[in-house]
MITOR-363474 format. One record per residue: x, y, z of N, C-alpha, C, O in turn; residue in three letters. Coordinates in steps of 0.1 Angstrom, whole numbers, plus 2048, in hexadecimal, padded with zeros to 3 digits. Each point is the difference from the previous one (the first is absolute). Example, Ala and Ser with C-alpha at 12.3 -4.5 7.8 and 13.67 -1.06 7.14 Angstrom:
// residues 2
8847C784E7F780C80080980C80080A800807ALA7F280B7F280980B8007F880B80880580B801SER
This chain:
// residues 80
8097F48017F780B7FF80980E80080A802808MET7F38077F080680C7FE7FB80980A7F47FE805SER81480D7FF7FA80B8077FC80B7F77F8809804ASP80D7F87F07FE80A7F77F77FB7F48027F57FCSER7F58128007F67FC7F68088007F080A8077FEPRO7F17F27F98078007F37FB80C7F97F3802800THR8168067FA7FA80C7F87FA7FB7F38067FC7F7ILE7EC8068097FB7FC7F48028087F48017FB7F5ALA80081380D80580A7F580580D8087FB80380BGLN80E8047EE80580C8077F680D7FB8068097F9LYS7EE7F780A7F680A7FD7F37FA8047FE7F5802GLY7F88167FF7F27FD8057F77F87F48028027F4PRO7F57F68107F57FB7F87F48088017FA80180APHE8038067EA7F580A7FF7F37F67FE8007F77F8PRO7F680B8117F57F87FF7F5807801800809809VAL7F47F67EF7F48078017F87F780A7FC7F57FDGLU80181180F7F87FA80C7F38047FE7FD8097FAVAL7F97EF80D7F28047FF7FB8018108037F8808THR7F68147FA7FB80380E7FA7F38077F87F97FBGLU80E8068107F97F68098057F27FE7FC7F7808GLY80D8057EE8067F47FD80B7FE80880780A802LYS7FC7EA80380D7FE8078097F97F67FC7F87F7ASN81280B80C80B7FC7F880A7FB80A80180680BTYR8057EF7F080A7FB80B80D7FF7F98027F87F7PHE80881280D80B8037FB80C7F68058017FD80CTRP8077FE7EA8097F780280C80780980580A7FBCYS7FF7F280F80A80480980C7FA7FE80B806802ALA7F57EE7F980C7F78008088027F380C7FD7FFCYS7EC8087F58088017F57FF7F47F68038017F4GLY7F97F38128007F27F87F57FF7F78017F87F6GLN7F481080D7F37FD7F88028007F18098077FBSER7F07F17FE8018017F07F48097FB7FF8017F4LYS7F98048157F480A7FD80580D8057F7806806ARG8148007FA80580C8047F780B7FC7FB8017F5GLN80080981480580380D7F87F880B80280380CPRO7F67F37F07F67FA80A8067F28038087F97FAPHE7F18038118057F48067FA7F37F97F48017FBCYS8147F48037FA7F47FB8047F68097FF7F47FCASP80480D8108047F580A80D7FC8018037F7808GLY80680E7EF80F7FD80080780280D80A7F9802SER7F080F80780880480C7FF7F580A807801809HIS7F27F57F67FC7F58098107FB8048087FD7F7LYS7FA80281680C7FB80580C80B80180B7FC804GLY7F380F7F880980C80080180980C809808802THR7EC7F78057FE80B80B7FA80C7FC7FD809808GLY8007F97EB7F980D7FB7F37FC7FF7FC7F47FEPHE7FA8188027F27FE7FE7FD80B7F780880A7FFGLU7ED7F57F87FC80B7F77F980C8097FC7FE80BPRO80480C7EF7FA80B8067F38047F98008017F3VAL7F58028147F48027FC7FF80E7FE803808809LYS7F77FE7EB7FF80D7FC7F07FF7FC7FB7F87F8TYR7FD81380F7F28027FB80080E7F880580A806THR7F77F67EF80080C7F87F48098067F57FC801ALA8108108027F68098057F98087F47F6808803ASP80F7F77F17FA8067F58047F87F38097F7801SER7F080B7F38057FB7F580A8097FA7FE80C7FDTHR80E7EE80180B8097FC80C7F87FD8007F4802LYS80A8127F980D7FA7FD80A80180C80380B803LYS8027EA80480880180980E7F97FD8007F87F6VAL80A80A81080D7FA7FC8057F780C80680480BPHE7F87EE7F28057F780A80F7FF8008068017F5PHE8007FD81580E7FF8018067F37F97FA7F5802CYS80F80C7F58067F57F980C7FB8078027F47FFGLY80681480880D7FB8057FF7FA80F8097FB806CYS7E98067FE7FE7FA80F80780680B8027FA80BLYS8048117F380680680C7FA80E803806808807HIS7EF7FA7F57F980D8037FE8018107FF7F6806SER8028167FF7FC80280E7F18018027FB7FF80BALA7FF8047EA7F28017FF7F87F47F97F78027F8LYS80B7F280C7FA7F57F87F28018017FB80480APRO7FE7F87EB8047FA7F580480B7F48037FC7F5PRO7FC81080D80280B7F780E8047FE8087FF80ALEU7FC8067EC80D8047FB80380D8097F8809801CYS8157F780480380D80780D8057F9807809806ASP7FD7F27EF80D8037FB80D7F980480B8047FCGLY7F37F280C80B7F980580A7FA7F680C801801SER7EC7FA7F38087F97F680B8097FB8087FA7F9HIS7F881380980A8087FA80D7FF80980B8057FCSER7F37F680F80D7FE8098067F28018087FC808LYS7F27FB7EE8057F37FF80B7FF7F78057F57FELEU
């Protein structure tokens, strides 16, 4: 088990979200359905992060998995 997540990509994933819908962001970086969880975290110590859209809009989910504000991008990828 690694203490650090796998970097899925060094940049955010822009996603159109729907108000009231739940999204489960992959925190481990192993999912084949980035930026969302596909269960690949099992046995890693990582858990997906639930995000509920407060409105219908485009949001930027973290791709590097190092954001201080998961599941959304905070620009941390620029320091990797």
